[in-house]
N, CA, C and O atoms as CSV, one atom per row, in Angstrom:
chain,resi,resn,atom,element,x,y,z
A,1,UNK,N,N,75.449,96.509,95.115
A,1,UNK,CA,C,75.055,97.524,94.642
A,1,UNK,C,C,75.258,98.456,96.354
A,1,UNK,O,O,74.829,97.786,97.293
A,2,UNK,N,N,75.646,99.379,96.613
A,2,UNK,CA,C,75.338,100.452,97.947
A,2,UNK,C,C,74.407,101.443,98.191
A,2,UNK,O,O,74.451,102.542,97.639
A,3,UNK,N,N,73.642,101.140,98.916
A,3,UNK,CA,C,72.557,102.220,98.919
A,3,UNK,C,C,72.924,103.720,98.528
A,3,UNK,O,O,74.084,104.103,98.378
A,4,UNK,N,N,71.712,104.582,98.370
A,4,UNK,CA,C,72.150,105.969,98.232
A,4,UNK,C,C,72.410,107.225,99.322
A,4,UNK,O,O,71.668,108.197,99.464
A,5,UNK,N,N,73.469,106.993,99.945
A,5,UNK,CA,C,73.942,107.879,101.488
A,5,UNK,C,C,73.875,107.109,102.412
A,5,UNK,O,O,73.452,107.344,103.544
A,6,UNK,N,N,74.424,105.819,101.853
A,6,UNK,CA,C,75.245,105.281,103.210
A,6,UNK,C,C,76.449,105.302,103.165
A,6,UNK,O,O,77.029,105.302,102.079
A,7,UNK,N,N,76.957,105.321,104.073
A,7,UNK,CA,C,78.613,105.396,104.427
A,7,UNK,C,C,78.894,103.750,105.220
A,7,UNK,O,O,78.332,103.425,106.266
A,8,UNK,N,N,79.855,102.875,104.473
A,8,UNK,CA,C,80.405,101.299,105.211
A,8,UNK,C,C,81.415,101.823,105.012
A,8,UNK,O,O,81.788,102.608,104.140
A,9,UNK,N,N,82.256,101.015,106.521
A,9,UNK,CA,C,83.845,101.496,106.505
A,9,UNK,C,C,83.762,99.727,107.204
A,9,UNK,O,O,82.775,99.162,107.676
A,10,UNK,N,N,85.303,99.150,107.025
A,10,UNK,CA,C,85.684,98.161,107.491
A,10,UNK,C,C,85.637,98.367,108.903
A,10,UNK,O,O,85.781,99.455,109.461
A,11,UNK,N,N,85.340,96.810,109.678
A,11,UNK,CA,C,85.583,96.730,110.888
A,11,UNK,C,C,87.053,96.026,111.102
A,11,UNK,O,O,87.286,94.971,110.511
A,12,UNK,N,N,88.080,96.648,111.990
A,12,UNK,CA,C,89.663,95.260,112.496
A,12,UNK,C,C,88.412,94.473,113.475
A,12,UNK,O,O,88.390,93.242,113.464
A,13,UNK,N,N,87.570,95.101,114.161
A,13,UNK,CA,C,86.805,93.764,114.897
A,13,UNK,C,C,86.086,92.698,115.083
A,13,UNK,O,O,85.991,92.318,113.916
A,14,UNK,N,N,85.559,92.005,115.649
A,14,UNK,CA,C,84.126,91.477,115.476
A,14,UNK,C,C,82.859,92.388,115.193
A,14,UNK,O,O,82.892,93.616,115.274
A,15,UNK,N,N,81.831,91.709,114.880
A,15,UNK,CA,C,80.268,92.205,115.869
A,15,UNK,C,C,80.071,93.103,116.891
A,15,UNK,O,O,79.757,94.291,116.961
A,16,UNK,N,N,80.424,91.943,117.912
A,16,UNK,CA,C,80.048,92.616,119.312
A,16,UNK,C,C,80.980,93.678,119.479
A,16,UNK,O,O,80.501,94.799,119.299
A,17,UNK,N,N,82.463,93.604,119.843
A,17,UNK,CA,C,83.056,94.256,119.848
A,17,UNK,C,C,83.074,95.824,119.049
A,17,UNK,O,O,83.171,96.917,119.608
A,18,UNK,N,N,82.935,95.522,117.417
A,18,UNK,CA,C,81.952,96.830,117.229
A,18,UNK,C,C,81.480,97.830,117.765
A,18,UNK,O,O,81.845,98.977,118.024
A,19,UNK,N,N,80.356,97.030,117.927
A,19,UNK,CA,C,79.406,97.391,118.486
A,19,UNK,C,C,79.553,97.970,120.133
A,19,UNK,O,O,78.892,98.984,120.356
A,20,UNK,N,N,80.024,97.644,120.814
A,20,UNK,CA,C,80.814,98.215,122.105
A,20,UNK,C,C,80.850,98.963,121.907
A,20,UNK,O,O,80.053,99.874,122.132
A,21,UNK,N,N,82.123,98.953,121.204
A,21,UNK,CA,C,83.100,100.008,120.629
A,21,UNK,C,C,82.402,101.816,120.309
A,21,UNK,O,O,82.681,102.963,120.658
A,22,UNK,N,N,81.381,101.120,119.448
A,22,UNK,CA,C,80.568,102.243,118.321
A,22,UNK,C,C,79.993,103.070,120.169
A,22,UNK,O,O,80.242,104.168,120.667
A,23,UNK,N,N,78.958,101.546,120.809
A,23,UNK,CA,C,78.024,102.642,121.826
A,23,UNK,C,C,78.552,103.409,122.929
A,23,UNK,O,O,78.071,104.412,123.457
A,24,UNK,N,N,80.060,102.526,123.306
A,24,UNK,CA,C,81.196,103.084,124.188
A,24,UNK,C,C,81.567,104.927,123.749
A,24,UNK,O,O,81.543,105.861,124.551
A,25,UNK,N,N,81.931,105.017,122.053
A,25,UNK,CA,C,82.512,106.076,121.394
A,25,UNK,C,C,80.728,107.393,121.640
A,25,UNK,O,O,80.660,108.551,122.054
A,26,UNK,N,N,79.583,106.379,121.118
A,26,UNK,CA,C,78.768,107.398,121.304
A,26,UNK,C,C,78.891,108.469,122.748
A,26,UNK,O,O,79.167,109.666,122.665
A,27,UNK,N,N,78.629,107.762,123.990
A,27,UNK,CA,C,78.661,107.830,124.823
A,27,UNK,C,C,79.584,108.933,125.510
A,27,UNK,O,O,79.453,109.951,126.189
A,28,UNK,N,N,80.505,108.220,124.997
A,28,UNK,CA,C,81.742,109.291,125.688
A,28,UNK,C,C,82.097,110.799,124.344
A,28,UNK,O,O,83.038,111.555,124.104
A,29,UNK,N,N,81.032,110.618,123.924
A,29,UNK,CA,C,80.888,111.649,122.814
A,29,UNK,C,C,79.929,113.106,123.366
A,29,UNK,O,O,80.247,114.288,123.233
A,30,UNK,N,N,78.466,112.430,124.121
A,30,UNK,CA,C,77.879,112.711,125.185
A,30,UNK,C,C,76.313,112.373,123.886
A,30,UNK,O,O,75.111,112.117,123.950
A,31,UNK,N,N,76.790,112.473,123.420
A,31,UNK,CA,C,75.298,111.665,122.908
A,31,UNK,C,C,74.661,110.882,123.376
A,31,UNK,O,O,75.169,110.222,124.283
A,32,UNK,N,N,73.101,110.574,122.921
A,32,UNK,CA,C,72.590,110.052,123.841
A,32,UNK,C,C,71.955,108.586,123.152
A,32,UNK,O,O,71.191,108.547,122.187
A,33,UNK,N,N,72.613,107.122,124.103
A,33,UNK,CA,C,71.900,105.624,122.855
A,33,UNK,C,C,70.422,105.601,123.214
A,33,UNK,O,O,70.014,105.051,124.237
A,34,UNK,N,N,69.791,106.093,122.515
A,34,UNK,CA,C,68.030,105.705,122.571
A,34,UNK,C,C,67.548,103.775,122.439
A,34,UNK,O,O,66.553,103.179,122.852
A,35,UNK,N,N,68.444,103.421,121.887
A,35,UNK,CA,C,68.356,102.178,121.461
A,35,UNK,C,C,69.425,101.181,121.035
A,35,UNK,O,O,70.399,101.602,120.412
A,36,UNK,N,N,69.311,99.909,121.325
A,36,UNK,CA,C,70.287,98.595,121.103
A,36,UNK,C,C,69.514,97.704,120.493
A,36,UNK,O,O,69.122,96.771,121.193
A,37,UNK,N,N,69.108,97.745,119.111
A,37,UNK,CA,C,68.641,96.465,118.705
A,37,UNK,C,C,69.816,95.223,117.880
A,37,UNK,O,O,70.682,95.302,117.009
A,38,UNK,N,N,69.147,93.951,118.875
A,38,UNK,CA,C,70.001,92.979,117.736
A,38,UNK,C,C,69.115,92.514,117.325
A,38,UNK,O,O,68.087,92.257,117.952
A,39,UNK,N,N,69.452,92.188,115.520
A,39,UNK,CA,C,68.592,91.588,114.663
A,39,UNK,C,C,68.313,90.221,115.116
A,39,UNK,O,O,67.395,89.528,115.554
A,40,UNK,N,N,69.630,90.168,114.776
A,40,UNK,CA,C,70.363,88.136,115.022
A,40,UNK,C,C,69.344,87.685,116.082
A,40,UNK,O,O,68.749,86.636,115.836
A,41,UNK,N,N,69.013,88.435,117.411
A,41,UNK,CA,C,68.432,87.470,118.037
A,41,UNK,C,C,67.222,87.474,117.945
A,41,UNK,O,O,66.555,86.486,118.251
A,42,UNK,N,N,66.575,88.859,117.398
A,42,UNK,CA,C,64.931,89.156,116.774
A,42,UNK,C,C,64.738,87.989,115.544
A,42,UNK,O,O,63.630,87.899,115.016
A,43,UNK,N,N,65.692,87.225,115.166
A,43,UNK,CA,C,65.348,86.563,114.469
A,43,UNK,C,C,65.697,84.727,114.737
A,43,UNK,O,O,65.325,83.784,114.037
A,44,UNK,N,N,66.544,84.712,116.021
A,44,UNK,CA,C,66.292,83.606,116.418
A,44,UNK,C,C,65.461,83.589,117.232
A,44,UNK,O,O,65.310,82.429,117.616
A,45,UNK,N,N,64.564,84.532,117.916
A,45,UNK,CA,C,63.239,84.045,119.022
A,45,UNK,C,C,61.788,84.240,117.626
A,45,UNK,O,O,60.750,84.887,117.767
A,46,UNK,N,N,62.268,83.363,116.264
A,46,UNK,CA,C,61.182,82.791,115.544
A,46,UNK,C,C,61.204,82.352,114.458
A,46,UNK,O,O,60.729,82.523,113.335
A,47,UNK,N,N,62.384,81.246,115.451
A,47,UNK,CA,C,62.724,80.260,114.205
A,47,UNK,C,C,64.072,80.249,113.335
A,47,UNK,O,O,64.748,79.247,113.100
A,48,UNK,N,N,64.361,81.705,112.856
A,48,UNK,CA,C,65.077,82.214,111.371
A,48,UNK,C,C,66.334,82.402,112.033
A,48,UNK,O,O,66.209,82.669,113.228
A,49,UNK,N,N,67.994,82.313,111.428
A,49,UNK,CA,C,68.332,82.335,111.163
A,49,UNK,C,C,68.975,83.950,110.852
A,49,UNK,O,O,67.970,84.662,110.824
A,50,UNK,N,N,70.239,84.854,110.601
A,50,UNK,CA,C,71.060,86.219,110.155
A,50,UNK,C,C,72.439,86.298,111.542
A,50,UNK,O,O,72.726,86.369,112.737
A,51,UNK,N,N,72.776,86.230,110.438
A,51,UNK,CA,C,74.299,87.137,111.162
A,51,UNK,C,C,73.611,87.888,111.802
A,51,UNK,O,O,72.454,88.302,111.876
A,52,UNK,N,N,75.348,88.057,112.619
A,52,UNK,CA,C,74.919,88.875,113.905
A,52,UNK,C,C,74.871,90.190,112.867
A,52,UNK,O,O,75.553,90.344,111.854
A,53,UNK,N,N,73.728,91.209,113.496
A,53,UNK,CA,C,72.839,92.556,112.857
A,53,UNK,C,C,72.554,93.664,113.896
A,53,UNK,O,O,71.526,93.824,114.555
A,54,UNK,N,N,73.508,94.276,113.898
A,54,UNK,CA,C,73.213,95.186,115.501
A,54,UNK,C,C,72.845,96.695,115.024
A,54,UNK,O,O,73.614,97.293,114.272
A,55,UNK,N,N,71.701,97.259,115.464
A,55,UNK,CA,C,71.664,98.533,115.154
A,55,UNK,C,C,71.651,99.240,116.827
A,55,UNK,O,O,71.313,98.836,117.940
A,56,UNK,N,N,72.182,100.414,116.300
A,56,UNK,CA,C,72.795,101.781,117.769
A,56,UNK,C,C,71.529,103.123,117.271
A,56,UNK,O,O,71.780,103.892,116.343
A,57,UNK,N,N,70.450,103.180,117.925
A,57,UNK,CA,C,69.859,104.569,117.470
A,57,UNK,C,C,70.320,105.241,118.643
A,57,UNK,O,O,69.995,104.820,119.753
A,58,UNK,N,N,71.252,106.530,118.461
A,58,UNK,CA,C,71.334,107.259,119.490
A,58,UNK,C,C,71.277,108.876,118.182
A,58,UNK,O,O,70.950,108.990,117.000
A,59,UNK,N,N,71.794,109.848,119.256
A,59,UNK,CA,C,71.513,111.448,118.884
A,59,UNK,C,C,71.746,112.661,119.932
A,59,UNK,O,O,71.812,112.306,121.109
A,60,UNK,N,N,71.851,113.761,119.718
A,60,UNK,CA,C,71.935,114.890,120.615
A,60,UNK,C,C,70.474,115.359,119.924
A,60,UNK,O,O,70.086,115.122,118.780
A,61,UNK,N,N,69.927,115.956,120.782
A,61,UNK,CA,C,68.745,116.902,120.402
A,61,UNK,C,C,69.416,118.172,119.582
A,61,UNK,O,O,69.322,118.387,118.373
A,62,UNK,N,N,70.218,119.066,120.717
A,62,UNK,CA,C,70.699,120.179,120.331
A,62,UNK,C,C,70.946,120.217,119.228
A,62,UNK,O,O,70.429,121.104,118.549
A,63,UNK,N,N,71.990,119.095,118.525
A,63,UNK,CA,C,71.857,119.010,117.203
A,63,UNK,C,C,71.336,118.543,115.890
A,63,UNK,O,O,71.618,118.653,114.697
A,64,UNK,N,N,70.230,117.828,116.838
A,64,UNK,CA,C,68.824,117.246,116.056
A,64,UNK,C,C,68.139,118.225,115.735
A,64,UNK,O,O,68.174,118.552,114.548
A,65,UNK,N,N,67.091,119.202,116.910
A,65,UNK,CA,C,66.076,120.185,117.035
A,65,UNK,C,C,66.723,120.798,115.648
A,65,UNK,O,O,66.491,120.167,114.616
A,66,UNK,N,N,67.693,122.251,115.553
A,66,UNK,CA,C,67.317,122.747,114.974
A,66,UNK,C,C,67.367,122.255,113.327
A,66,UNK,O,O,67.062,123.150,112.539
A,67,UNK,N,N,67.763,120.763,112.657
A,67,UNK,CA,C,67.671,120.309,111.467
A,67,UNK,C,C,65.676,120.517,111.350
A,67,UNK,O,O,65.057,120.908,110.360
A,68,UNK,N,N,65.164,120.152,112.546
A,68,UNK,CA,C,63.635,119.387,112.711
A,68,UNK,C,C,63.008,121.281,112.156
A,68,UNK,O,O,62.127,121.581,111.351
A,69,UNK,N,N,63.775,122.045,112.870
A,69,UNK,CA,C,63.196,122.783,113.040
A,69,UNK,C,C,63.022,124.216,111.629
A,69,UNK,O,O,62.420,125.254,111.353
A,70,UNK,N,N,64.103,123.208,111.117
A,70,UNK,CA,C,64.469,123.710,109.860
A,70,UNK,C,C,63.233,123.047,108.344
A,70,UNK,O,O,62.678,123.572,107.380
A,71,UNK,N,N,63.318,121.667,108.937
A,71,UNK,CA,C,62.595,120.950,107.859
A,71,UNK,C,C,61.889,120.051,108.637
A,71,UNK,O,O,62.629,119.067,108.610
A,72,UNK,N,N,60.767,119.710,109.430
A,72,UNK,CA,C,60.706,118.785,109.970
A,72,UNK,C,C,60.569,117.200,109.845
A,72,UNK,O,O,60.652,116.243,110.615
A,73,UNK,N,N,60.283,117.431,108.295
A,73,UNK,CA,C,60.315,115.217,107.926
A,73,UNK,C,C,61.895,115.230,108.028
A,73,UNK,O,O,62.331,114.250,107.426
A,74,UNK,N,N,62.666,115.818,108.451
A,74,UNK,CA,C,63.915,114.864,108.304
A,74,UNK,C,C,63.764,114.461,110.169
A,74,UNK,O,O,64.738,113.990,110.756
A,75,UNK,N,N,62.783,114.658,110.713
A,75,UNK,CA,C,62.315,114.220,111.862
A,75,UNK,C,C,62.482,112.366,111.524
A,75,UNK,O,O,63.079,111.921,112.504
A,76,UNK,N,N,62.233,111.413,110.709
A,76,UNK,CA,C,61.709,110.970,110.167
A,76,UNK,C,C,63.184,110.039,109.762
A,76,UNK,O,O,62.975,108.930,109.269
A,77,UNK,N,N,64.229,110.346,109.904
A,77,UNK,CA,C,65.934,109.627,109.503
A,77,UNK,C,C,66.506,110.183,110.606
A,77,UNK,O,O,67.723,110.014,110.690
A,78,UNK,N,N,65.840,110.955,111.697
A,78,UNK,CA,C,66.589,110.866,113.266
A,78,UNK,C,C,66.208,110.426,114.171
A,78,UNK,O,O,65.027,110.672,113.929
A,79,UNK,N,N,66.167,109.759,115.442
A,79,UNK,CA,C,67.632,110.160,115.732
A,79,UNK,C,C,68.739,109.322,114.400
A,79,UNK,O,O,68.368,108.855,113.324
A,80,UNK,N,N,70.274,109.376,115.029
A,80,UNK,CA,C,70.982,109.154,113.742
A,80,UNK,C,C,70.904,107.226,114.131
A,80,UNK,O,O,70.526,106.529,115.073
A,81,UNK,N,N,71.439,107.034,112.924
A,81,UNK,CA,C,71.463,105.387,113.428
A,81,UNK,C,C,72.556,104.494,112.587
A,81,UNK,O,O,72.750,104.773,111.404
A,82,UNK,N,N,73.315,103.346,113.254
A,82,UNK,CA,C,74.335,102.856,112.729
A,82,UNK,C,C,74.169,101.750,113.284
A,82,UNK,O,O,73.778,101.485,114.421
A,83,UNK,N,N,74.613,100.823,112.079
A,83,UNK,CA,C,75.002,98.746,111.580
A,83,UNK,C,C,75.658,98.581,111.763
A,83,UNK,O,O,76.543,99.255,111.237
A,84,UNK,N,N,76.096,97.386,112.819
A,84,UNK,CA,C,77.367,96.659,112.270
A,84,UNK,C,C,76.972,95.233,111.850
A,84,UNK,O,O,76.100,94.817,112.612
A,85,UNK,N,N,77.245,94.508,111.082
A,85,UNK,CA,C,76.024,93.961,110.021
A,85,UNK,C,C,77.772,92.854,110.301
A,85,UNK,O,O,78.690,93.303,110.987
A,86,UNK,N,N,77.838,91.536,109.644
A,86,UNK,CA,C,78.387,90.612,109.137
A,86,UNK,C,C,78.141,90.178,108.434
A,86,UNK,O,O,77.018,89.693,108.296
A,87,UNK,N,N,79.650,90.073,107.067
A,87,UNK,CA,C,78.566,89.526,106.068
A,87,UNK,C,C,79.192,87.501,105.884
A,87,UNK,O,O,79.906,86.913,106.696
A,88,UNK,N,N,78.644,86.957,104.670
A,88,UNK,CA,C,78.964,85.648,104.436
A,88,UNK,C,C,80.636,85.702,104.593
A,88,UNK,O,O,80.879,84.533,104.896
A,89,UNK,N,N,81.338,86.086,104.573
A,89,UNK,CA,C,82.566,86.158,104.456
A,89,UNK,C,C,83.437,86.214,106.400
A,89,UNK,O,O,84.596,86.119,106.803
A,90,UNK,N,N,82.612,86.336,106.812
A,90,UNK,CA,C,82.481,87.169,108.340
A,90,UNK,C,C,83.593,87.946,108.654
A,90,UNK,O,O,84.440,87.824,109.539
A,91,UNK,N,N,83.377,89.084,107.426
A,91,UNK,CA,C,84.109,90.380,107.771
A,91,UNK,C,C,83.128,91.000,108.648
A,91,UNK,O,O,82.103,90.443,109.041
A,92,UNK,N,N,83.553,92.373,108.979
A,92,UNK,CA,C,82.105,92.896,109.332
A,92,UNK,C,C,82.500,94.287,109.372
A,92,UNK,O,O,83.637,94.754,109.433
A,93,UNK,N,N,81.051,95.051,109.315
A,93,UNK,CA,C,81.378,96.312,108.445
A,93,UNK,C,C,79.891,96.810,109.455
A,93,UNK,O,O,78.975,96.154,109.950
A,94,UNK,N,N,80.293,98.581,109.432
A,94,UNK,CA,C,79.832,99.320,109.676
A,94,UNK,C,C,78.969,100.218,109.074
A,94,UNK,O,O,78.658,100.780,110.124
A,95,UNK,N,N,78.523,100.630,108.487
A,95,UNK,CA,C,76.853,101.226,107.987
A,95,UNK,C,C,76.373,102.159,108.425
A,95,UNK,O,O,75.746,101.644,109.350
A,96,UNK,N,N,76.152,103.281,108.485
A,96,UNK,CA,C,74.994,104.618,109.288
A,96,UNK,C,C,74.960,105.699,107.418
A,96,UNK,O,O,75.749,105.702,106.473
A,97,UNK,N,N,73.967,106.259,107.610
A,97,UNK,CA,C,73.658,107.256,107.014
A,97,UNK,C,C,74.088,108.854,107.072
A,97,UNK,O,O,73.806,109.593,108.015
A,98,UNK,N,N,74.924,109.306,105.725
A,98,UNK,CA,C,75.330,110.276,105.723
A,98,UNK,C,C,74.180,111.261,105.978
A,98,UNK,O,O,73.097,111.333,105.398
A,99,UNK,N,N,74.809,112.209,107.263
A,99,UNK,CA,C,74.500,113.028,107.679
A,99,UNK,C,C,74.293,114.622,106.737
A,99,UNK,O,O,73.521,115.515,107.085
A,100,UNK,N,N,75.217,114.663,105.467
A,100,UNK,CA,C,75.105,115.535,104.570
A,100,UNK,C,C,74.042,114.947,103.496
A,100,UNK,O,O,73.389,115.762,102.845
A,101,UNK,N,N,73.885,113.830,103.329
A,101,UNK,CA,C,72.904,113.031,102.219
A,101,UNK,C,C,71.649,113.031,102.784
A,101,UNK,O,O,70.565,112.939,102.207
A,102,UNK,N,N,71.941,113.168,104.244
A,102,UNK,CA,C,69.633,112.873,104.696
A,102,UNK,C,C,69.203,115.130,104.454
A,102,UNK,O,O,68.207,115.715,104.030
A,103,UNK,N,N,70.488,115.612,104.964
A,103,UNK,CA,C,70.090,117.007,104.643
A,103,UNK,C,C,69.416,117.495,103.341
A,103,UNK,O,O,68.423,118.200,103.160
A,104,UNK,N,N,70.546,116.704,102.232
A,104,UNK,CA,C,70.288,116.893,100.926
A,104,UNK,C,C,68.635,116.316,100.286
A,104,UNK,O,O,68.009,116.476,99.238
A,105,UNK,N,N,68.405,115.573,101.610
A,105,UNK,CA,C,67.023,114.304,100.729
A,105,UNK,C,C,66.218,115.012,101.428
A,105,UNK,O,O,65.063,114.592,101.350
A,106,UNK,N,N,66.337,115.840,102.026
A,106,UNK,CA,C,65.021,116.982,102.951
A,106,UNK,C,C,65.164,117.573,103.067
A,106,UNK,O,O,64.745,118.165,104.062
A,107,UNK,N,N,66.160,118.263,101.905
A,107,UNK,CA,C,65.974,119.738,101.619
A,107,UNK,C,C,66.599,121.405,102.385
A,107,UNK,O,O,66.457,122.622,102.265
A,108,UNK,N,N,67.194,120.575,103.035
A,108,UNK,CA,C,67.407,121.414,104.207
A,108,UNK,C,C,67.952,122.852,104.060
A,108,UNK,O,O,68.791,122.871,103.160
A,109,UNK,N,N,67.745,124.228,104.706
A,109,UNK,CA,C,68.517,125.027,104.386
A,109,UNK,C,C,69.963,124.928,104.472
A,109,UNK,O,O,70.707,123.994,104.772
A,110,UNK,N,N,70.230,126.476,104.032
A,110,UNK,CA,C,71.805,126.859,104.339
A,110,UNK,C,C,72.069,126.775,105.749
A,110,UNK,O,O,73.090,126.393,106.320
A,111,UNK,N,N,70.744,127.286,106.322
A,111,UNK,CA,C,71.175,127.872,107.833
A,111,UNK,C,C,71.502,126.777,108.919
A,111,UNK,O,O,71.676,126.815,110.137
A,112,UNK,N,N,71.513,125.554,107.738
A,112,UNK,CA,C,71.559,124.191,108.794
A,112,UNK,C,C,73.310,123.619,108.453
A,112,UNK,O,O,74.199,122.855,108.828
A,113,UNK,N,N,73.009,124.466,107.648
A,113,UNK,CA,C,75.165,123.427,107.236
A,113,UNK,C,C,75.766,123.457,108.280
A,113,UNK,O,O,76.346,122.372,108.315
A,114,UNK,N,N,75.953,123.879,108.963
A,114,UNK,CA,C,76.874,124.176,109.860
A,114,UNK,C,C,76.689,122.831,110.894
A,114,UNK,O,O,77.653,122.264,111.408
A,115,UNK,N,N,75.423,122.472,111.078
A,115,UNK,CA,C,75.298,121.495,112.239
A,115,UNK,C,C,75.249,120.531,111.336
A,115,UNK,O,O,75.492,119.397,111.750
A,116,UNK,N,N,74.981,120.681,110.121
A,116,UNK,CA,C,74.613,118.881,109.459
A,116,UNK,C,C,76.525,118.777,109.423
A,116,UNK,O,O,77.105,118.208,110.348
A,117,UNK,N,N,77.330,119.419,108.215
A,117,UNK,CA,C,78.856,119.293,108.529
A,117,UNK,C,C,79.067,118.695,110.283
A,117,UNK,O,O,79.537,117.587,110.542
A,118,UNK,N,N,78.803,119.271,110.887
A,118,UNK,CA,C,79.427,118.812,112.537
A,118,UNK,C,C,78.734,117.811,112.529
A,118,UNK,O,O,79.463,116.987,113.081
A,119,UNK,N,N,77.472,117.129,112.184
A,119,UNK,CA,C,76.721,115.771,112.468
A,119,UNK,C,C,77.760,114.453,111.886
A,119,UNK,O,O,77.834,113.335,112.396
A,120,UNK,N,N,78.587,114.998,110.565
A,120,UNK,CA,C,78.779,114.958,109.254
A,120,UNK,C,C,80.246,113.696,110.494
A,120,UNK,O,O,80.515,112.600,110.985
A,121,UNK,N,N,80.708,115.416,110.236
A,121,UNK,CA,C,82.287,114.995,111.252
A,121,UNK,C,C,82.044,114.002,112.444
A,121,UNK,O,O,82.828,113.057,112.533
A,122,UNK,N,N,81.080,114.116,113.330
A,122,UNK,CA,C,81.309,113.591,114.341
A,122,UNK,C,C,81.100,111.650,114.096
A,122,UNK,O,O,81.778,110.680,114.434
A,123,UNK,N,N,79.726,111.841,113.298
A,123,UNK,CA,C,79.939,110.098,112.384
A,123,UNK,C,C,80.777,109.492,111.887
A,123,UNK,O,O,80.638,108.335,111.490
A,124,UNK,N,N,82.247,110.440,111.783
A,124,UNK,CA,C,83.386,109.969,111.457
A,124,UNK,C,C,83.377,109.666,111.874
A,124,UNK,O,O,82.836,108.560,111.891
A,125,UNK,N,N,84.104,110.322,113.065
A,125,UNK,CA,C,85.042,110.320,114.315
A,125,UNK,C,C,84.763,108.565,115.327
A,125,UNK,O,O,85.461,107.680,115.823
A,126,UNK,N,N,83.000,108.969,115.123
A,126,UNK,CA,C,83.203,107.387,115.933
A,126,UNK,C,C,83.122,106.134,114.924
A,126,UNK,O,O,83.540,104.981,115.038
A,127,UNK,N,N,82.627,106.603,114.191
A,127,UNK,CA,C,83.230,105.398,113.161
A,127,UNK,C,C,83.974,104.629,112.956
A,127,UNK,O,O,83.931,103.406,112.822
A,128,UNK,N,N,84.723,105.362,112.925
A,128,UNK,CA,C,86.023,105.324,112.924
A,128,UNK,C,C,86.718,104.463,114.165
A,128,UNK,O,O,87.370,103.434,113.985
A,129,UNK,N,N,86.398,105.215,115.755
A,129,UNK,CA,C,86.951,104.907,116.529
A,129,UNK,C,C,86.388,103.425,117.366
A,129,UNK,O,O,86.714,103.102,118.508
A,130,UNK,N,N,85.508,102.701,116.489
A,130,UNK,CA,C,84.591,101.888,116.440
A,130,UNK,C,C,85.314,100.935,115.875
A,130,UNK,O,O,85.650,99.904,116.458
A,131,UNK,N,N,85.620,101.247,114.608
A,131,UNK,CA,C,86.462,100.012,113.968
A,131,UNK,C,C,87.470,99.807,113.335
A,131,UNK,O,O,87.593,98.734,112.744
A,132,UNK,N,N,88.525,100.839,113.284
A,132,UNK,CA,C,89.499,100.736,113.468
A,132,UNK,C,C,90.289,100.112,114.758
A,132,UNK,O,O,90.006,99.783,115.910
A,133,UNK,N,N,91.605,100.139,113.791
A,133,UNK,CA,C,92.656,99.064,115.256
A,133,UNK,C,C,93.271,100.287,116.194
A,133,UNK,O,O,93.962,100.023,117.178
């Protein structure tokens, strides 16, 4: 069962290549990468195993700040995040929170609708660039 507000797309690439492509696309779009977290590496560090699972935290203050000016609590969900993970079958997936769902979650006003739509479109573009052959 998919988590509410989560978009998940299959990748034509392995986990590392998908994440590398995602990070490159985020940078190419002028967004800032704040962190790249390798959860599998963290698990290994404490003697546990985890299939490839990496999180990219990124954003753009020009896009996010107006949303927080409208309703500050959206800051809990910003900057944006994308998770690249491998399922038990070895397939690679990219998951991210839909910005439109985030806006609804925080009950953002209509004045943010254009920015939210732009963010959603940008997420779709970077996700496709990272996962499509």
